[in-house]
C-alpha positions as a Python dict, from the first residue, in 0.01 Angstrom:
ca = {
    (1, 'M'): (0, 0, 0),
    (2, 'I'): (-129, 11, 370),
    (3, 'P'): (-464, 127, 433),
    (4, 'V'): (-499, 380, 706),
    (5, 'S'): (-792, 300, 969),
    (6, 'M'): (-900, 538, 1209),
    (7, 'S'): (-1122, 293, 1403),
    (8, 'S'): (-857, 219, 1676),
    (9, 'L'): (-775, 616, 1725),
    (10, 'R'): (-720, 671, 2070),
    (11, 'R'): (-817, 1051, 2250),
    (12, 'L'): (-540, 1244, 2366),
    (13, 'T'): (-590, 1223, 2755),
    (14, 'G'): (-428, 1411, 3035),
    (15, 'P'): (-215, 1715, 3046),
    (16, 'G'): (61, 1601, 2786),
    (17, 'V'): (-201, 1674, 2497),
    (18, 'G'): (109, 1639, 2231),
    (19, 'A'): (180, 1332, 2335),
    (20, 'A'): (224, 1040, 2069),
    (21, 'L'): (-84, 818, 2000),
    (22, 'A'): (-67, 525, 1774),
    (23, 'L'): (-293, 535, 1458),
    (24, 'A'): (-326, 138, 1391),
    (25, 'M'): (-303, -1, 1050),
    (26, 'G'): (-616, -190, 895),
    (27, 'G'): (-600, -564, 994),
    (28, 'C'): (-327, -540, 1271),
    (29, 'A'): (-338, -707, 1566),
    (30, 'L'): (-175, -622, 1904),
    (31, 'L'): (137, -825, 1940),
    (32, 'S'): (397, -851, 2184),
    (33, 'T'): (667, -764, 1976),
    (34, 'P'): (690, -419, 1808),
    (35, 'D'): (501, -381, 1448),
    (36, 'P'): (739, -322, 1161),
    (37, 'V'): (800, 6, 1046),
    (38, 'Q'): (791, 125, 665),
    (39, 'L'): (1054, 427, 598),
    (40, 'Y'): (907, 699, 354),
    (41, 'R'): (1059, 1032, 237),
    (42, 'F'): (941, 1371, 48),
    (43, 'G'): (1131, 1575, -157),
    (44, 'P'): (1303, 1515, -455),
    (45, 'L'): (1626, 1306, -491),
    (46, 'D'): (1972, 1484, -616),
    (47, 'G'): (1861, 1629, -938),
    (48, 'G'): (1524, 1605, -888),
    (49, 'Y'): (1422, 1943, -996),
    (50, 'V'): (1534, 2069, -1325),
    (51, 'G'): (1594, 2449, -1386),
    (52, 'E'): (1851, 2673, -1464),
    (53, 'R'): (2055, 2906, -1253),
    (54, 'S'): (2053, 3280, -1296),
    (55, 'M'): (2404, 3426, -1353),
    (56, 'E'): (2324, 3742, -1105),
    (57, 'T'): (2254, 3588, -768),
    (58, 'V'): (2185, 3748, -433),
    (59, 'Q'): (2355, 3546, -138),
    (60, 'V'): (2084, 3451, 85),
    (61, 'S'): (2185, 3282, 463),
    (62, 'L'): (1910, 3052, 574),
    (63, 'R'): (1828, 3014, 936),
    (64, 'R'): (1758, 2665, 1085),
    (65, 'I'): (1392, 2569, 985),
    (66, 'E'): (1216, 2518, 1284),
    (67, 'F'): (908, 2297, 1321),
    (68, 'P'): (661, 2236, 1615),
    (69, 'D'): (753, 1985, 1836),
    (70, 'S'): (424, 1767, 1753),
    (71, 'V'): (537, 1720, 1400),
    (72, 'S'): (941, 1723, 1449),
    (73, 'G'): (1131, 1402, 1412),
    (74, 'Q'): (1023, 1128, 1177),
    (75, 'R'): (630, 1050, 1318),
    (76, 'I'): (337, 1153, 1053),
    (77, 'L'): (73, 1339, 1266),
    (78, 'A'): (-269, 1293, 1134),
    (79, 'V'): (-573, 1511, 1292),
    (80, 'T'): (-940, 1452, 1266),
    (81, 'G'): (-1137, 1725, 1468),
    (82, 'N'): (-1022, 1771, 1809),
    (83, 'E'): (-819, 1419, 1781),
    (84, 'A'): (-487, 1368, 1700),
    (85, 'A'): (-281, 1037, 1647),
    (86, 'Y'): (56, 938, 1431),
    (87, 'L'): (37, 699, 1171),
    (88, 'A'): (132, 358, 1319),
    (89, 'G'): (408, 158, 1108),
    (90, 'A'): (510, 453, 910),
    (91, 'R'): (796, 712, 972),
    (92, 'W'): (1007, 955, 803),
    (93, 'V'): (1339, 805, 679),
    (94, 'A'): (1487, 1112, 826),
    (95, 'D'): (1379, 1416, 1065),
    (96, 'A'): (1065, 1611, 872),
    (97, 'E'): (1279, 1937, 954),
    (98, 'E'): (1588, 1783, 780),
    (99, 'L'): (1375, 1649, 480),
    (100, 'Y'): (1228, 1973, 466),
    (101, 'A'): (1533, 2174, 433),
    (102, 'Q'): (1672, 1961, 181),
    (103, 'S'): (1393, 1996, -55),
    (104, 'L'): (1413, 2388, -5),
    (105, 'E'): (1783, 2390, -102),
    (106, 'M'): (1712, 2170, -388),
    (107, 'A'): (1448, 2406, -512),
    (108, 'F'): (1651, 2735, -491),
    (109, 'S'): (1974, 2550, -657),
    (110, 'S'): (1769, 2459, -956),
    (111, 'E'): (1524, 2759, -1011),
    (112, 'R'): (1596, 3083, -1185),
    (113, 'S'): (1521, 3247, -854),
    (114, 'G'): (1820, 3495, -862),
    (115, 'V'): (1888, 3351, -516),
    (116, 'R'): (2193, 3137, -363),
    (117, 'L'): (2155, 3015, -12),
    (118, 'I'): (2475, 3027, 184),
    (119, 'G'): (2526, 2717, 436),
    (120, 'G'): (2654, 2792, 780),
    (121, 'R'): (3003, 2676, 699),
    (122, 'E'): (3047, 2874, 403),
    (123, 'L'): (3267, 3151, 436),
    (124, 'T'): (3146, 3409, 187),
    (125, 'R'): (2937, 3762, 202),
    (126, 'V'): (2584, 3727, 292),
    (127, 'D'): (2365, 4009, 114),
    (128, 'A'): (2031, 3897, 290),
    (129, 'G'): (1873, 3656, 552),
    (130, 'L'): (1591, 3425, 532),
    (131, 'D'): (1373, 3262, 833),
    (132, 'V'): (1134, 2991, 742),
    (133, 'D'): (919, 2842, 1062),
    (134, 'I'): (688, 2573, 946),
    (135, 'T'): (395, 2612, 1145),
    (136, 'T'): (139, 2333, 1009),
    (137, 'F'): (247, 1993, 886),
    (138, 'E'): (-27, 1744, 917),
    (139, 'T'): (-270, 1489, 758),
    (140, 'R'): (-627, 1606, 824),
    (141, 'Y'): (-927, 1387, 811),
    (142, 'A'): (-1253, 1531, 741),
    (143, 'T'): (-1433, 1237, 875),
    (144, 'P'): (-1278, 918, 997),
    (145, 'G'): (-1107, 656, 710),
    (146, 'A'): (-1195, 942, 426),
    (147, 'A'): (-912, 1018, 220),
    (148, 'P'): (-735, 1262, 380),
    (149, 'T'): (-584, 1634, 280),
    (150, 'V'): (-185, 1706, 373),
    (151, 'V'): (-202, 2074, 503),
    (152, 'I'): (158, 2269, 550),
    (153, 'S'): (176, 2624, 660),
    (154, 'A'): (499, 2820, 691),
    (155, 'R'): (597, 3175, 802),
    (156, 'A'): (897, 3311, 634),
    (157, 'R'): (1092, 3645, 641),
    (158, 'V'): (1369, 3793, 446),
    (159, 'L'): (1606, 3999, 651),
    (160, 'A'): (1851, 4273, 565),
    (161, 'M'): (2201, 4189, 722),
    (162, 'P'): (2360, 4210, 949),
    (163, 'E'): (2115, 4379, 1146),
    (164, 'R'): (1846, 4137, 1077),
    (165, 'T'): (1574, 4371, 993),
    (166, 'V'): (1278, 4227, 846),
    (167, 'V'): (1219, 4361, 493),
    (168, 'S'): (941, 4122, 409),
    (169, 'E'): (721, 3879, 564),
    (170, 'Q'): (469, 3629, 439),
    (171, 'V'): (251, 3331, 539),
    (172, 'F'): (208, 3062, 290),
    (173, 'S'): (-42, 2759, 321),
    (174, 'V'): (-82, 2477, 91),
    (175, 'S'): (-339, 2174, 85),
    (176, 'Q'): (-302, 1858, -120),
    (177, 'P'): (-566, 1608, -112),
    (178, 'A'): (-434, 1246, -104),
    (179, 'G'): (-558, 1009, -388),
    (180, 'D'): (-664, 765, -116),
    (181, 'N'): (-667, 677, 256),
    (182, 'R'): (-344, 475, 212),
    (183, 'V'): (12, 577, 342),
    (184, 'G'): (182, 565, 23),
    (185, 'A'): (-101, 823, -114),
    (186, 'I'): (-55, 1044, 202),
    (187, 'V'): (313, 1038, 123),
    (188, 'S'): (279, 1157, -225),
    (189, 'A'): (57, 1426, -113),
    (190, 'Y'): (334, 1562, 124),
    (191, 'D'): (574, 1549, -164),
    (192, 'A'): (319, 1735, -380),
    (193, 'A'): (256, 1963, -109),
    (194, 'T'): (584, 2057, -28),
    (195, 'Q'): (707, 2112, -373),
    (196, 'D'): (410, 2368, -422),
    (197, 'L'): (504, 2532, -91),
    (198, 'N'): (875, 2547, -209),
    (199, 'R'): (816, 2702, -549),
    (200, 'Q'): (593, 2998, -356),
    (201, 'I'): (863, 3059, -144),
    (202, 'V'): (1150, 3076, -393),
    (203, 'A'): (962, 3299, -604),
    (204, 'W'): (873, 3531, -310),
    (205, 'V'): (1226, 3565, -190),
    (206, 'G'): (1353, 3601, -556),
    (207, 'A'): (1115, 3930, -536),
    (208, 'N'): (1244, 4061, -214),
    (209, 'A'): (1581, 3956, -161),
    (210, 'A'): (1737, 4201, -391),
    (211, 'R'): (1547, 4479, -199),
    (212, 'A'): (1680, 4326, 160),
    (213, 'A'): (2051, 4330, 17),
    (214, 'G'): (2025, 4697, -85),
    (215, 'A'): (1872, 4815, 240),
    (216, 'D'): (2086, 4993, 496),
}
């Protein structure tokens, strides 16, 4: 496990407040060549969720999930007070929005939600729509060097189709403390937080999708 050192955090300066900053790992010296990058993922592998499907399902179309620019892509954002940085030497194996979409789709495919997500290429009927926007996806430090907390927030809307009238809207937020100030522990906290968030969204959509399908 690689410890995360906050001592080398560089403050955001200038108008580009969302620019990437490096959060150097403890013990790493400045080199003329790029530091090695370790890739991580969150969310289940295929078959990671275990559950049964309901025989009666509402067909729900999932719009492309949006992430804020600061946390889209492969970098992992860390925040301490008004200072922000990216974890140096650590990246997601794919864009965070892609990994999250896969994890949410897997949650729907295995839970008894009464909902089946419809892909954009599927030529089938759609009973309702689902919009999910991730508004927070970050590692928060109460103090430099302390074990951080992963915070993920999302705004979701269930829509009646084809008019896309909002039938129900909900804001979700989960916080998952990391067991230690190490990259591996932080990634584990992201994994647990996304699973918690997905369970809440699946249950909420299951409770509202049939109402959306019946709305005229």
